[in-house]
N, C-alpha and C positions, 0 to 999 in steps of 0.2 A: 321512479327513476328506472330507466331501462338499462339492461346490462348486455353487452355484446357477447355472443357465444365464443367459446375458445376456438381458435383457429388451429386445427391439428396438423395443418400442412407445414407449420414451422418446426415441428419436431424433427430433429435430425437423427441420422443413423440408428436404425433399430426399429423395434416394433412398438414404440410408444413408451408408456409409463414404466414397464419393466426395465427397459433399457436405460431410461433416465434415472430410475432408482439405483441401478447398478453403477452408473456413472457417478451419482451422488455418493454412494457408499465408498467407491474407490477414492474419491476426492477426500472424504473424511479420514480414511485410513492413511492416505498420503500425508495429510496435514498433521495427524497425531504422531507420526513417526519422524517428523522433520528434524527437530532439534531438542536438545536437553535443556534443563533449566539454566545450567551454567552458560551454555551457548546463547540462550535467549537473553540472559542478563547482560552478557558481554555485548551483544548486538544493541540492546537497549541503551547501555552506557555510551557506546560509540555514536549512536543516533542523537542522544542528548547533547553530547559534546559538539557534534556537527551543527545542530540547531542553535546551540548557544553561541557558537562562532558566527553563524550567519546573522543572528538577531542582535548580538551585543558588540562583538569585536569589529565586524565588517563596517557597520555604519560609522563607528568612531574612526576607523582607518580611512574611510572615505572623507570624513571631515578634515582629518590631518592632511590628506593629499590635496584637498581643495584649498586649504590654507597655504600650503607650500606652493601651489601653482598660481595663487592670486598675485596681483600686481602690488598689493599693499605691503 
């Protein structure tokens, strides 16, 4: 099986691997300092409530609305 060579023309801004490594390290540092455990837990709970509403409550509300709008 043949493998295509890496196209170095797609590397943006900088001198290649060193610049990309620095960008990667900056992204890691940014991600590590984003939020505390309490903030993450709060965001997780909020997301779970939102998904629960979309998956459980909204289909039932749609059924109730369809029944109310039907001619029967």
